[in-house]
C-alpha positions in Angstrom: -17.5 -17.1 0.7 -20.8 -15.8 2.1 -21.8 -12.2 2.5 -23.6 -13.2 5.7 -20.2 -13.5 7.4 -19.9 -9.7 7.4 -19.0 -8.5 10.9 -21.8 -6.0 11.6 -24.8 -4.6 10.0 -23.8 -1.4 8.2 -26.7 0.6 9.4 -25.8 0.0 13.0 -22.1 0.4 12.7 -20.1 3.4 13.8 -17.9 3.1 10.6 -19.8 1.6 7.7 -17.6 0.3 4.9 -18.8 -0.9 1.5 -16.5 -3.3 -0.3 -17.5 -3.2 -4.0 -16.7 -6.2 -6.2 -17.7 -7.5 -9.6 -16.9 -10.4 -11.9 -13.1 -10.7 -12.3 -12.2 -8.6 -9.3 -8.8 -9.2 -7.6 -9.7 -11.5 -4.7 -6.9 -10.3 -2.4 -8.0 -6.7 -2.8 -11.3 -7.6 -1.2 -10.2 -10.3 1.3 -7.1 -8.3 2.5 -9.0 -5.1 3.5 -11.9 -7.2 5.0 -9.4 -9.1 7.1 -7.8 -5.8 8.3 -11.2 -4.4 9.3 -12.4 -7.6 10.9 -9.3 -7.9 13.1 -9.7 -4.2 14.0 -13.2 -5.1 15.2 -11.9 -7.9 17.3 -9.4 -5.6 19.1 -12.2 -3.0 19.6 -14.3 -5.7 21.2 -11.5 -6.8 23.5 -11.0 -3.2 24.5 -14.6 -2.8 25.4 -15.0 -0.1 22.7 -18.5 -0.2 21.3 -17.4 1.2 17.9 -17.1 -1.2 15.0 -16.5 -1.3 11.3 -19.7 -2.5 9.5 -18.5 -4.3 6.5 -20.9 -4.9 3.6 -19.9 -6.7 0.4 -21.8 -5.2 -2.5 -21.9 -5.7 -6.3 -23.6 -4.2 -9.3 -25.5 -7.5 -9.8 -25.7 -9.5 -6.5 -25.1 -13.2 -6.7 -22.1 -15.4 -6.9 -19.2 -13.1 -8.0 -16.2 -14.9 -9.5 -12.8 -13.4 -8.8 -9.5 -13.6 -10.6 -8.7 -16.8 -8.7 -10.7 -20.0 -7.9 -12.5 -18.0 -5.1 -16.0 -16.7 -5.6 -17.9 -14.6 -3.1 -21.7 -14.7 -2.6 -23.0 -11.1 -2.5 -26.6 -10.3 -1.5 -26.4 -6.5 -1.5 -26.6 -4.2 -4.5 -24.8 -1.0 -4.9 -26.3 1.6 -2.4 -28.2 4.2 -4.4 -29.5 6.2 -1.4 -28.3 7.3 1.9 -24.9 8.5 3.2 -21.7 6.7 2.4 -18.8 6.6 5.0 -16.1 4.5 3.4 -16.3 2.8 0.0 -13.5 0.5 -1.3 -13.6 -0.6 -4.9 -11.5 -3.6 -5.9 -9.4 -3.6 -9.0 -9.3 -6.3 -11.8 -6.6 -8.2 -13.5 -8.2 -7.4 -16.9 -9.3 -3.9 -16.1 -10.2 -3.0 -19.7 -12.6 -6.0 -19.9 -14.1 -4.9 -16.6 -14.7 -1.4 -17.8 -16.4 -2.8 -20.9 -18.7 -5.1 -18.9 -19.4 -2.8 -15.9 -20.6 0.4 -17.5 -23.2 0.6 -14.7 -20.4 0.6 -12.1 -18.7 3.5 -13.9 -22.0 5.4 -13.8 -22.5 4.7 -10.1 -19.0 6.0 -9.4 -19.9 9.2 -11.3 -23.0 9.7 -9.2 -21.8 8.7 -5.8 -18.0 9.0 -5.5 -18.1 12.6 -4.1 -20.9 11.7 -1.7 -18.6 9.3 0.2 -16.5 10.5 3.1 -13.7 8.3 1.7 -13.9 6.6 -1.7 -10.9 4.3 -2.3 -10.1 2.8 -5.7 -7.8 -0.1 -5.1 -5.1 -0.9 -7.7 -6.5 -0.8 -11.2 -9.9 0.3 -9.9 -8.7 3.8 -10.5 -9.8 3.2 -14.1 -13.4 3.2 -13.0 -13.1 6.6 -11.3 -11.1 7.9 -14.3 -13.8 6.7 -16.7 -16.4 8.3 -14.5 -14.6 11.7 -14.9 -14.1 12.2 -11.2 -10.3 12.1 -11.3 -9.9 15.0 -13.7 -7.0 17.3 -12.6 -6.4 15.1 -9.6 -3.2 13.2 -8.5 -3.7 9.4 -8.4 -1.8 6.2 -8.4 -2.4 2.7 -9.6 -0.6 -0.6 -10.2 2.8 0.1 -11.9 1.9 -2.3 -14.8 -1.1 -0.1 -15.9 0.1 3.3 -14.9 1.2 4.3 -18.4 -2.1 3.0 -19.8 -4.1 5.0 -17.3 -2.1 8.2 -18.2 -2.5 7.7 -21.9 -6.3 6.9 -21.7 -7.0 9.7 -19.3 -4.4 12.5 -19.9 -6.4 15.0 -17.8 -5.4 13.2 -14.6 -1.9 13.2 -12.9 -0.6 9.7 -12.4 2.0 9.1 -9.8 3.2 5.7 -10.8 5.5 5.3 -7.8 3.3 6.0 -4.7 1.8 3.3 -2.5 -1.4 5.2 -2.1 -2.5 8.8 -2.8 -5.3 10.9 -1.2 -6.8 13.8 -3.2 -9.8 15.2 -1.3 -12.1 12.4 -0.4 -10.8 10.2 -3.2 -8.0 7.6 -2.5 -6.2 5.5 -5.0 -3.7 2.7 -4.2 -1.0 0.7 -6.0 -0.7 -3.1 -6.3 -2.6 -5.7 -4.5 -0.9 -5.6 -1.1 -1.1 -1.8 -1.1 -4.8 -2.2 -0.4 -3.8 -3.6 3.0 -1.5 -0.6 3.6 -4.3 1.7 2.7 -6.8 -0.1 5.0 -4.3 0.0 7.9 -4.0 3.8 7.2 -7.8 4.0 7.5 -7.7 2.1 10.8 -5.1 4.4 12.1 -7.0 7.4 11.0 -10.2 6.2 12.6 -8.9 4.6 15.9 -5.3 5.4 16.3 -1.8 4.0 15.6 -1.9 1.5 18.5 -4.9 -0.3 17.0 -3.4 -0.3 13.5 -0.1 -1.8 14.9 -2.0 -4.5 16.7 -3.8 -5.5 13.5 -0.5 -5.4 11.6 1.0 -7.7 14.2 -1.9 -10.1 14.0 -1.5 -10.4 10.2 2.3 -10.6 10.5 2.8 -7.6 8.3 4.6 -4.3 8.7 2.9 -1.1 9.5 5.6 0.7 7.6 4.7 2.2 4.3 3.4 5.8 4.2 1.5 6.6 1.1 4.4 8.4 -0.6 6.8 5.6 -0.3 8.0 4.0 -3.5 6.2 0.9 -4.9 9.7 -0.6 -5.4 11.7 -1.2 -2.3 15.3 -2.6 -2.2 13.8 -5.9 -1.0 11.4 -6.1 -3.9 13.9 -4.9 -6.5 16.4 -7.5 -5.2 13.9 -10.2 -6.3 13.6 -8.8 -9.8 17.0 -7.5 -11.0 20.1 -9.1 -12.3 21.3 -12.7 -12.7 20.7 -15.2 -9.8 24.2 -14.5 -8.4 23.5 -10.8 -8.1 20.1 -11.4 -6.6 21.7 -13.7 -4.0 24.2 -10.9 -3.2 21.4 -8.4 -2.7 19.6 -10.8 -0.4 22.9 -11.2 1.6 23.3 -7.4 1.8 19.7 -6.9 3.1 20.2 -9.7 5.6 23.4 -8.1 7.0 22.5 -4.4 7.0 23.2 -4.3 10.7 26.8 -5.0 10.0 29.3 -2.2 9.0 29.3 -3.4 5.4 31.6 -1.7 2.9 31.8 -2.1 -0.9 34.9 -4.2 -0.3 32.9 -6.6 1.8 30.2 -6.8 -0.9 32.9 -7.6 -3.5 34.4 -10.3 -1.3 31.0 -11.9 -0.9 30.6 -11.9 -4.7 34.1 -13.3 -5.2 35.4 -10.3 -7.2 37.8 -7.5 -7.1 36.3 -4.3 -5.8 36.8 -2.6 -9.2 35.2 -5.4 -11.3 32.4 -5.8 -8.7 31.5 -2.1 -8.8 31.4 -2.1 -12.6 29.2 -5.2 -12.8 26.9 -3.9 -10.0 26.2 -0.6 -11.9 25.7 -2.5 -15.2 23.2 -4.9 -13.7 21.3 -2.6 -11.2 21.9 0.9 -12.6 23.2 2.2 -9.3 26.5 2.1 -7.5 27.0 -0.4 -4.6 27.5 2.5 -2.2 24.2 4.1 -3.2 22.4 0.8 -3.1 23.6 0.1 0.4 22.7 3.6 1.7 19.2 3.3 0.1 18.7 -0.1 1.8 19.8 1.3 5.1 17.4 4.2 4.8 14.5 1.8 4.1 15.4 -0.3 7.1 15.5 2.9 9.2 12.1 4.0 7.9 10.6 0.7 9.0 12.0 1.2 12.5 11.1 4.9 12.6 7.4 4.2 11.8 6.9 0.8 13.5 8.8 1.4 16.8 9.6 4.0 19.4 13.3 3.3 19.3 15.6 6.3 19.8 17.6 7.5 16.8 20.9 6.0 18.0 19.4 2.5 18.2 17.7 2.9 14.8 21.0 4.0 13.2 22.8 1.0 14.8 20.2 -1.5 13.7 20.2 -0.1 10.1 24.0 -0.3 9.8 24.8 3.4 10.0 28.0 4.2 11.9 26.2 6.9 13.9 22.9 8.7 14.1 24.7 11.7 12.5 25.5 9.6 9.4 21.9 8.5 9.2 20.7 12.1 9.5 23.0 13.1 6.6 21.7 10.2 4.4 18.1 11.1 5.1 18.7 14.8 4.3 20.2 13.8 1.0 17.4 11.5 0.0 14.3 13.0 1.5 15.3 16.5 2.5 14.1 15.5 6.0 15.9 14.4 9.1 14.9 11.0 10.5 13.1 12.7 13.3 11.2 14.9 10.9 10.4 11.9 8.7 8.9 10.0 11.8 6.8 13.0 12.8 5.6 13.9 9.4 4.6 10.5 8.2 3.2 9.3 11.5 1.0 12.4 11.8 0.1 12.2 8.1 -1.2 8.6 8.5 -3.2 9.5 11.6 -4.6 12.8 10.3 -5.1 11.7 6.6 
């Protein structure tokens, strides 16, 4: 890949963005956000809007930068030492401890320039660079779940939220796993140009504009791919595919070929939650997607999520989030737009 493919010159762009990479960076954490910003530029052009994201790939030592995959990126721009910084996005690394050891200059650059940026985003394990630079002290952050404990142990003065998709604390942003970088970039697009543009980009990339920063890294869909024996995983997939139906625990037990009593006992043993709670949680997640990605009325959302009524959905949201569905939509939509 060639740095010359950047969409606009940063100096002339309305919204300059520096994507910082280094040897061993996670390729998707650079390519994913760049794709989001590039598609946003295309939609702005179609609209006749003169504003653009100016995307510049930069590295501590320009040249051919190998990633964590077979992909390498040719970078011709060194880390900016002078001038204003609008948005900086720093990719994480699979072996973040090795990266910290070899990129001491990047840690120093973060120490000097992080607070000068309007938005400085450490993607995934890149939070370690900001932590090592001392700029996250007393701040709330997130990172990939697999290194969250390590981050907290190494830097006890910061507050690690291991469950969030992304977190903002002042001008500093941190995000969870690889695809969370795309969630965060979509949030930036929404903040800069509005929800409609962010939704258009999400549709282009065939992804959901659905995850506010405080949402859990582990959804029912993801957990269903990770928990229990194959038969239980298949059952969870069946449940998620049939949420729009008025499912009961008895229906779930029948699908599993068990008595309701034995099924409930096995479900709790394997997943650590009752079938009824699992079902309600999955329905709430489906409702959240519809609340944030559509303008459907509450009754339609409740129906498509499998709730018997919008009142049942309201009670479930109140139990789980201390918010009504309407309040959830208003709060997280406005939070994404306003930052």
